[in-house]
C-alpha positions in Angstrom: 0.2 0.0 0.1 2.2 2.2 0.8 4.8 1.6 -1.9 2.0 2.8 -4.3 1.2 6.5 -2.4 4.4 6.9 -0.2 3.1 9.7 2.4 -0.2 10.5 0.6 -1.3 7.8 2.4 -2.3 7.0 6.3 -3.8 3.9 7.2 -5.5 2.4 10.8 -6.2 -0.6 12.4 -8.7 -1.2 14.8 -9.1 -4.8 15.6 -9.4 -5.9 19.0 -7.2 -8.1 20.4 -9.6 -11.1 21.3 -10.6 -11.3 17.8 -6.7 -11.3 16.1 -7.0 -15.3 15.8 -10.6 -15.4 14.2 -10.6 -16.7 11.0 -10.9 -14.4 8.2 -10.1 -15.0 4.5 -6.8 -12.4 4.5 -6.8 -12.1 0.7 -10.4 -10.2 0.8 -9.0 -8.0 3.0 -6.3 -7.3 0.3 -8.5 -7.1 -2.5 -10.5 -4.3 -0.4 -8.1 -2.3 0.9 -6.2 -2.5 -3.7 -9.5 -1.5 -4.6 -10.2 1.8 -2.4 -6.6 2.7 -3.2 -6.9 2.6 -6.9 -10.3 3.5 -6.9 -10.9 6.1 -4.0 -7.7 7.4 -2.8 -5.1 7.7 -5.9 -7.7 10.2 -8.2 -7.0 12.5 -4.9 -4.0 14.4 -5.2 -3.6 15.0 -1.7 -4.3 11.1 -0.8 -6.2 10.2 1.8 -7.0 7.3 4.6 -7.6 4.3 5.2 -9.7 3.0 8.5 -9.8 -0.9 9.1 -12.3 -2.0 11.4 -13.3 -5.4 12.6 -16.2 -6.4 15.3 -18.6 -8.8 16.4 -22.5 -8.4 16.4 -24.2 -11.3 17.9 -22.3 -14.3 15.7 -20.9 -11.6 12.8 -17.3 -10.8 12.4 -17.9 -7.7 10.5 -14.6 -6.0 8.5 -14.7 -2.9 7.5 -12.2 -1.2 5.3 -12.8 2.7 5.4 -11.9 5.0 2.9 -12.2 9.1 2.3 -11.7 9.0 -1.3 -13.6 9.7 -4.1 -16.3 7.8 -3.7 -17.7 5.4 -6.1 -20.3 5.0 -9.1 -23.3 3.1 -7.3 -24.2 2.4 -11.6 -20.6 1.0 -12.3 -21.7 -2.6 -10.7 -18.9 -4.8 -9.5 -15.2 -5.3 -11.1 -13.4 -8.1 -10.9 -11.9 -8.0 -7.6 -15.6 -7.4 -5.8 -16.8 -10.0 -7.7 -13.6 -12.9 -6.6 -14.9 -11.1 -2.9 -18.7 -11.8 -3.3 -17.9 -15.6 -5.3 -15.1 -16.6 -2.3 -17.6 -15.6 0.5 -20.6 -17.7 -1.5 -18.3 -20.5 -1.6 -17.1 -20.3 1.8 -20.2 -19.5 3.7 -23.3 -19.8 1.5 -25.7 -17.1 2.3 -24.4 -16.5 5.5 -22.1 -13.9 4.6 -21.7 -10.4 2.6 -20.0 -7.7 1.0 -22.1 -4.9 1.1 -20.2 -1.6 -0.8 -21.8 1.8 1.2 -21.1 5.4 0.4 -21.1 7.3 4.0 -22.2 11.0 4.8 -18.8 11.4 5.3 -17.8 10.7 2.0 -15.7 8.3 0.9 -16.3 4.4 0.3 -17.2 1.3 2.9 -16.8 -1.8 2.1 -17.9 -4.9 4.9 -17.3 -8.5 4.8 -20.0 -9.9 7.0 -19.0 -13.5 8.3 -19.8 -15.7 10.8 -17.6 -15.8 13.9 -15.2 -18.5 14.7 -12.5 -17.9 16.6 -9.4 -19.5 15.3 -6.1 -20.6 17.2 -4.9 -19.7 13.4 -4.4 -16.2 13.5 -4.1 -14.8 9.4 -5.8 -18.3 8.6 -6.2 -17.6 4.3 -8.7 -19.8 4.1 
């Protein structure tokens, strides 16, 4: 991330310690971060910020990738990256998972992945 944008990119990660061992397909996270950079932040001359957050709501783990970039075109549809994330979620979790792309009121884009919460001793599992 930093190599592409250098000082134009700020990143924060907010994952509670008790969730660090949760099973999560990490390649999905990489795709969402790359999309945030390519489509949201690179077009901004001043760059921007990506916030990665994780939380548990009941039996669901939610991982959010938020950027303060230029936003997204709701009519553009999914590109290859998002289509791959949706397909991988379908294969791994069936209808128990989802990817939601939103435009927060504060601007930018929020990509949220919701999967069944399964704490795991293999932190960073790449399923």
